[in-house]
N, C-alpha and C positions, 0 to 999 in steps of 0.2 A: 172433402175438399173440392170446391168447384173447378170445373174443367170446361173450356169450350170446345167443341169438335167442328171441324168444317172439311167438307169434302169439295175439291177443286177439280175442274176438269180443265186441262190444258189443250185446246184444239190447236192441231198443226196447221196453219194455213198454207205455208211453203216453208223452204229449208231454213228461212231467216226470221219467221215470224210466228209467233204463236199468240193465243186469246185466251185469257183466263176466264173460266166461268163458274161462279159460285154455285156449287151444287145443293148445299144445304149447311146451316149454320145453326147449332142449337147447344145450351147448356147440358152438360153431363156429368156423371161422377165415375171417376175411376180411383184405384186403390194405389197408383204410383203416383211419385212426384216429379216423375221425367216426362218431359216432352217427347211426343213421338211423331214421327214422320214416315209414312208408307206410302209406296207408289205402286201402281197397277198399269202395265202397258197394255193398252187395247189397240185395235187396228189402226185407229186415226187419231187418238188422242191419249194422253197420260192422265190418269186420275190420281189425284193427290191427296190423301188424308191426313191433316194435322190436327193434332190435339195439345192442347197447352193449358196451365193452370194459371197463367199470369194475366188472362184477361183478353178483351178483344183488340185493344190497341197493339199489345205484343203480338198477337195473331196476325194483324194485317201485316205489320213490320217483318214478321219472319216470312210471310207469304212473298212480300216484295223481294227481299233478300234471297229466298229460294228460287225464284224465279229467275233472278240474276244469275245464280249458279248452276240452274238446270239449262239454260238457253244454249250454252255450248252443247249439251248432250242431245238436244232437240235438233240443232244444226247436223250433228253427227248423224242421228237417226235419219234425218231426211236425206243426207248423202247416200247412207247405206240402202235407204229404200231405191233411191235411183239406180244405184248398181245393181239392185236385184232385178228391178225393172229392165236394165239394159241386158242383164244375163238371161233373161227369159225370152228375147226376141231374137 
């Protein structure tokens, strides 16, 4: 079955703003029918990997929906970072 795999970098500009950067987009084969979304937290960005079998249009719609869902988390992460900076001073 054909899948599309996309790695996305969400760069944190400030506590309310994030920029989405497509790292790579390529067709791939997987043995599962499930869509998967995995995240990795790095120092200044979240790397989001999305795999779906429903094609590119669905992939882009998912990304849009996912960023809407994750934005409150980005705001929280920015706030926590500010607290950590204040604690270290």
